[in-house]
KEKE-441998 format. One record per atom (N, C-alpha, C): residue in one letter; z, y negated, x. Coordinates in steps of 0.02 Angstrom, whole numbers, plus 50000, padded with zeros to 5 digits. Layout:
// residues N
aZYX ...
END
This chain:
// residues 285
x496125086349546 x496695081849542 x496895079149610 x496485080349660 x496655078049727 x496615070449731 x497115067549766 x497115060349776 x497445056449721 x497745059749671 x498085056149618 x498725053149645 x498875047149624 x499445043449650 x499925041749594 x500565041349609 x501055039249560 x501605035549596 x501925030849561 x502455026849592 x503125028649560 x503635028849601 x504315030149577 x504775024949607 x505145021049566 x505565015849594 x506205018549624 x506305017249687 x506915019449721 x507425013749717 x507985015049687 x508505009949679 x509065011149729 x509435005849749 x509965006649799 x510485011849779 x510605012749714 x511125017449692 x510945024649704 x510295026449701 x510115033549709 x509655034649768 x509665029949816 x509215030449874 x509365036649916 x510005038449920 x510185044149961 x510185050749924 x510015050749860 x510015056849820 x509365060649831 x509325064449884 x508715068049900 x508595073849852 x509135076449823 x509055081849775 x508665079349714 x508815073349692 x508455070449635 x507725069149653 x507605066949715 x506925065849737 x506535072349741 x506855077749762 x506525084249764 x506335086649694 x506775085349645 x506615087249576 x506005083549551 x505965077049566 x505385073149545 x504745075649578 x504775076949643 x504185079349679 x503965086249654 x504435090249634 x504265096849607 x503875096249542 x504075091449499 x503715090249436 x503025087349450 x502985082449496 x502345079549514 x501865084749541 x502125089249583 x501705094449613 x501425099149559 x501835101049511 x501615105449458 x501075102249415 x501115095649406 x500635092049365 x499985090449403 x499965091849468 x499355090949506 x499325084649548 x499875081049554 x499885075049595 x499955076949669 x499605073349712 x499615074849783 x499985069649824 x499995063449801 x500315057949838 x500715053749789 x501335051949808 x501725047249769 x502015042049817 x502145036149790 x502435030749829 x503145029449804 x503625029749850 x504325028349834 x504435020849841 x504625017749786 x504635010449782 x505335007649792 x505365001949827 x505984998149834 x505834990949814 x506174988449763 x506034981849736 x506574976949756 x506364971149781 x506844966049803 x506614959149780 x507074954449780 x506914947449769 x506754944349837 x506144941949845 x505914939649910 x506324933849936 x506494929149893 x506864923349915 x507574925049935 x507904929549898 x508584931449913 x508624935749976 x508104939849988 x508124944350046 x507954940850111 x507584935250107 x507374931950168 x507834926050182 x508194926350238 x508654920950257 x508684920550333 x508694914450359 x508744913250431 x508214917050470 x507594916850444 x507024920050477 x507114927550486 x507544930550445 x507654937750447 x507564940550377 x507234946250372 x507114949550308 x507594955350301 x508074954750255 x508584959850245 x508374964350187 x508154970350204 x507934975050153 x508344981350152 x508874981550193 x509304987450194 x508974993350229 x509284999050222 x509035005150255 x508905010650204 x508655008750145 x508585013550090 x508025018550103 x507525016650142 x506935020850149 x506875024450215 x507375023850257 x507325026650325 x507345034350325 x507705037250278 x507805044450279 x507345048250232 x506815045050207 x506355048350161 x505875052750202 x505815059150185 x505355063550221 x504635061850205 x504185064650245 x503475063250235 x503175067350179 x503415073550170 x503155077850117 x503725081750086 x503675083050020 x504135087249983 x503725091349933 x503785097849936 x503425102349891 x502665101049892 x502415099549952 x501695098349958 x501475091549935 x501935087149915 x501775080449892 x501915075549948 x501415071549966 x501505066650019 x501855060549992 x502355058150029 x502745052350008 x502565046250049 x502435040750015 x502305034350047 x502875029550032 x502995025050078 x503505020050069 x503195013650042 x503455011349987 x503185005249955 x503745000249943 x503584993849950 x504054988549934 x503724983649886 x504094981549836 x503854976649787 x504254970249795 x503914964749807 x504234958249819 x504164953849758 x504724952449725 x504734947749670 x504744940649698 x504214936949687 x504134930449721 x504014924949670 x504404919649675 x504324913849631 x504164907449670 x504134907949737 x503994902149779 x503404903949825 x502854900249817 x502244901749856 x502344900649930 x502814896349950 x502924894950021 x503204901050057 x503494905750021 x503774911750052 x503244916750072 x502634915950048 x502104920750061 x501924921150135 x502054915850172 x501904916050243 x502324921250280 x502874923250249 x503314928350279 x503054935450268 x502474936150236 x502184942850229 x501974945750296 x501914941450347 x501734943650414 x502334946350453 x502934946350421 x503534948450456 x503484955650479 x503724957050538 x503654963750567 x504044969050528 x504574967050493 x504964971950455 x504554975250400 x504084971550372 x503674974250317 x503184979550342 x503074979850407 x502624985050434 x502914992050428 x503574992550412 x503874999050403 x503635002350338 x503354998350292 x503135000950227 x502385002250228 x502195007550192 x501485009250187 x501115004850138 x501445002850084 x501134998750032 x501574992850016 x501274986950013 x501634980849996 x501354978049931 x501784977249881 x501584974549816 x501934968049804 x501604963549768 x501894957049750 x501924956549674 x502504954349650 x502594952949579 x502654945449571 x502104941849556 x502124934549552 x502474932149488 x502904927249496 x503264924449439 x502914918349410 x502424915649446 x502054909849420 x501334910149447 x500914905849419 x500204906049436 x500074903749507 x500484899249533 x500394896749601 x500474902349653 x500974906649642 x501084912349688 x500484917049687 x500234918649627 x499654923149622 x499044920149655 x498914913749643 x498324910549671 x498344910349747 x498924908349775 x498984908049848 x498934914949880 x499214919949847 x499224926749875 x498524929649881 x498124929149827 x497464932349828 x496944928249865 x497074921749876 x496594917549911 x496724916949985 x497364917050005 x497544915550074 x497854921450111 x498284925250077 x498674930450111 x498454937450089 x497824938250070 x497594944650044 x497584950150097 x497584948350161 x497584953450214 x498274956350228 x498794953650195 x499474955650212 x499824959250155 x499484960650100 x499774964750048 x499214968450013 x499384973049967 x498884977649940 x498854977849864 x499384975749830 x499434977049758 x499774971249723 x499524969749663 x499844964849618 x500124968649559 x500754967449544 x501074970749488 x501454965549447 x501624967349385 x501984962949340 x502554966949308 x503054963349285 x503614966449250 x503364969049182 x503354975649174 x503064978649114 x503534978349054 x504134975549063 x504604974849007 x504574967848976 x504154963449005 x504104956548980 x503374954548974 x503254949648930 x502584946748924 x502414943248989 x501774943349008 x501564940049070 x501804932849072 x502094930649128 x502394923949131 x501874918249131 x501244919749139 x500714914749138 x500064918049117 x499574914049102 x498944916649078 x498494918449137 x498244924549137 x497784926749190 x497094923649178 x496734922549233 x496064919649230 x495564924249264 x494934923549244 x494414927549275 x494364926049350 x494484919849369 x494444918049440 x494964921849481 x495554922949452 x496074926649488 x495834933749502 x495584937149450 x495374944049458 x494754944749502 x494314939649500 x493714939849542 x493914939449616 x494384934949633 x494614934449702 x494974940849722 x495364943749678 x495724949949694 x495234955649707 x494704956049667 x494214961349677 x493824960349742 x493644954149757 x493274952849819 x493684954449881 x494344953449876 x494784954549934 x495144961249931 x494894965849887 x495164972749883 x495914972849866 x496114968549820 x496804968549795 x496804971849726 x497204977049717 x497224980749654 x497744977849607 x497664979249542 x498124977149489 x498454983349460 x499114983149455 x499484989049433 x499654988649358 x499594994449325 x499804995249255 x500285001149253 x500905000049229 x501415005249224 x501475007449151 x501495014049141 x501485016749073 x502155019449048 x502655019949091 x503265023649072 x503665020149017 x503655013549015 x504075009948967 x503835010948895 x503205012448887 x502955013648819 x503215020448793 x503415024848840 x503705031248821 x504455030748813 x504775026748855 x505505026048853 x505735022348791 x505405016748775 x505635012248723 x505055010048679 x505065011948616 x504515010248571 x504465002748559 x505024999148568 x505014991948555 x504604988248608 x504454991548664 x504074988248717 x503314989548711 x503114993148659 x502404994648650 x502004988248643 x502264983548603 x501904977248592 x501814973448657 x502334973448699 x502304969948763 x501774972948808 x501774979748814 x501294982948858 x500584982248833 x500484982648767 x499814981848739 x499554974748753 x499994969748745 x499794962848757 x499614961748831 x500024964448876 x499894963648948 x499244967148968 x499144973248943 x498534976948960 x497914973448933 x497974970348875 x497404966748846 x497184961048892 x497684957248918 x497524951748963 x497234954349029 x497524959649055 x497284962449119 x496574965149111 x496454968749056 x495784971649044 x495264966149035 x495444960948999 x494954955648985 x494764951749047 x495244950449091 x495114946549151 x494824950749208 x495034957049213 x494804961349269 x494194965449250 x494014965449186 x493444969349161 x493524976849177 x494154979149172 x494314986249183 x494144988649254 x494144984149302 x493994985949371 x494594985049416 x494634989249467 x495144988649519 x495854989349492 x495944993749444 x496604994849413 x496925001149443 x497585000649457 x497985006249479 x498475008049423 x498495014349404 x498955016649352 x499535020349384 x500145018449367 x500735021649397 x501255023249343 x501725027449362 x502225029649314 x502835025049312 x503095023149371 x503685018849375 x504285022049339 x504415028349355 x504965031849322 x505455034549375 x506065035749354 x506555039149395 x506855045149359 x506535047249305 x506755052949265 x506165057549254 x506205063949274 x505635068549265 x505415069249193 x505845067549145 x505685068349074 x505095063949055 x505005058249089 x504495053349070 x503855053949111 x503815058849155 x503205059849194 x502685063349151 x502065060949155 x501525063949116 x500965066249163 x500585071149140 x500025073749179 x499455068849180 x498975069849225 x498415065149232 x498015063949168 x497855069349132 x497445068549072 x497835065449015 x498485066649012 x498905063248963 x498925055748976 x498955053949040 x498965046849059 x498295043549041 x497745047049054 x497085044349038 x497015043248962 x497255047948923 x497235047048849 x497675041248827 x498245040448859 x498695034948843 x498375028248860 x498015027948915 x497675021748934 x497115019948885 x496805025048855 x496285023648804 x496585019848745 x497215021448728 x497555017948673 x497665010648692 x497775009448757 x497905002648781 x497264998748796 x496685001748785 x496054998148794 x495714999348861 x495985003948902 x495675005448967 x495225011548958 x494605011048979 x494115016248969 x494285022549009 x493975028148990 x494095034549025 x493905033949098 x493335030849112 x493105030249181 x493575025949223 x493805020349195 x494265015949232 x494945019249241 x495185022849189 x495835026149195 x495815031749248 x495265035449249 x495195040749300 x495165037749370 x494795032249377 x494765028949442 x495455026149462 x495835023849412 x496505021249426 x496995026349450 x496835032849441 x497265038249465 x496995041549527 x496375040249545 x496065043849601 x495755039149652 x495135036949640 x494755033349691 x495075026649709 x495325022949659 x495635016549674 x496255017349716 x496635022749704 x497225024049744 x497035025649816 x496495029349824 x496255031049892 x496035024849929 x495675020349895 x495465014049926 x496065009949947 x496575009649904 x497175005749921 x497525008749982 x497575015449985 x497905018650041 x497525017550106 x496855017850103 x496455016750163 x496535009650190 x496575004850144 x496684997950165 x497364997150196 x497875000150165 x498554999750192 x498605003150260 x498265008850267 x498285012450331 x497935008450386 x497365005350370 x497015001350421 x497414995250441 x497814992550395 x498224986750411 x498754988450463 x499024994550459 x499564996550505 x499304999150571 x498735002550570 x498525006250630 x497915003350665 x497634997850640 x497054994850673 x497164987450683 x496734984550724 x496744977350736 x496204974150693 x496434970450642 x495974967150595 x495494972050561 x495714978350555 x495294983350522 x494674985250561 x494644983550626 x494044984750667 x494144990350717 x494684989950756 x494774995050808 x495514996950811 x495635002850839 x496315005350846 x496395008250917 x497025008950937 x497185011551003 x497455018550996 x497155023251032 x497355030351029 x497525032651099 x498095035951109 x498265038651175 x497745043751198 x497595043751262 x497085048351289 x497285055551280 x497945056951277 x498175063851268 x497985066651200 x497865062251151 x497695064551083 x496945065451072 x496545063851122 x495815064551117 x495615071551138 x495255075151095 x495065082051111 x494505082051163 x494375088151189 x493885088851243 x493175087051221 x493025087951157 x492355086351133 x492205078951132 x492735074851131 x492645067551129 x492865064251193 x492935068251246 x493175065451310 x492675060651342 x492045060751318 x491535056351347 x491685048951334 x492105047551284 x492255040451269 x492765037651318 x493085041851358 x493585039451405 x493235037151468 x493345030951491 x493025028551552 x493225032851612 x492775033151663 x492905037251722 x493535035051759 x493685028551754 x494265025951789 x494905029151764 x494935030951698 x495535033951671 x495635041051694 x495095044351718 x495155051151744 x495425051251815 x495425045551850 x495645045251919 x496405045351922 x496655047451979 x497375047151992 x497565039852007 x498205038652012 x498435031752025 x498195029352093 x498205033752145 x497985031752212 x497225030252212 x496855034352174 x496135033252171 x495975026652135 x496365025052082 x496255018652047 x496415012752091 x496955013452133 x497125007952179 x496575006952230 x496305012352256 x495765011752306 x495135008752274 x495005010752212 x494405008252178 x494465000952162 x495084998552152 x495174991552134 x495154986852194 x495204989552256 x495174985352316 x494474982652325 x494424976452347 x493754973652359 x493414977052418 x492784978352410 x492404981752463 x492264976852520 x492324979452582 x492194975252641 x491444974352650 x491264968152661 x490554966752673 x490364968552744 x489784971352751 x489534973152818 x489304966752854 x489584966052915 x489404960252955 x488824962153001 x488274958552998 x487694960253041 x487874959353115 x487694963953155 x487844963753228 x487184964053266 x487194960853323 x486594960853367 x486674966253420 x486144969353435 x486154974753485 x485794972353547 x486164972653603 x485894970353667 x485544976153701 x484964974853727 x484594979953763 x484474977653834 
END
């Protein structure tokens, strides 16, 4: 069960309730989950004003681990204007480990997966409503090529039986266009009563048309791929190289440090001075 991921929406009203968060992590730990993402959902257009992104301080006091469960910070941006996507490069969003986009129209989805795919990690939809537009194979092909995952939330089918038809319809469209690939399965709950174990979730996904192999990948390997992409976005330059302080390099890897870095400041200053050229002199006899 290592590497299983689950999402929990953090709302402004209970953001400071760490006791409730500990109860959730305790249940997740017993069920075999190792990593969960604490979600904060905002309206992108309302939060962005005067070139500043106002997201509050809801996630600043979240610990890194509780009951052996690693906590990640996630933000979901509800976006209805494609022109706002250029603000995905805002430095404030770097505080979050995972960035998800909930597109309200086809233009937002198309622009996000074609142009701004390096600045977010996940596409999600409102699981309480029918998809606002028709998904196309081209959308899912671009998402798969650019390592963008599609999220399916299962909690609403447990909370409210009237939403079963909505979730089945949405999953049918997602399965048909994505061919059961690159799917992330999450809980999206704030009540421990609705949390289910990994194999219960896999069986539930079979009812929704997602195969056993795809459902298992949606709880394990796909989550790991998403986290690695998110980690490389924060800690590397274009996913190619990263900067590590020399103090954190162990003795076995000290050979990668240039000799100049081993010198003292005075030695580096002397080494940087230009060498004097020898002037040929004549010797009189």
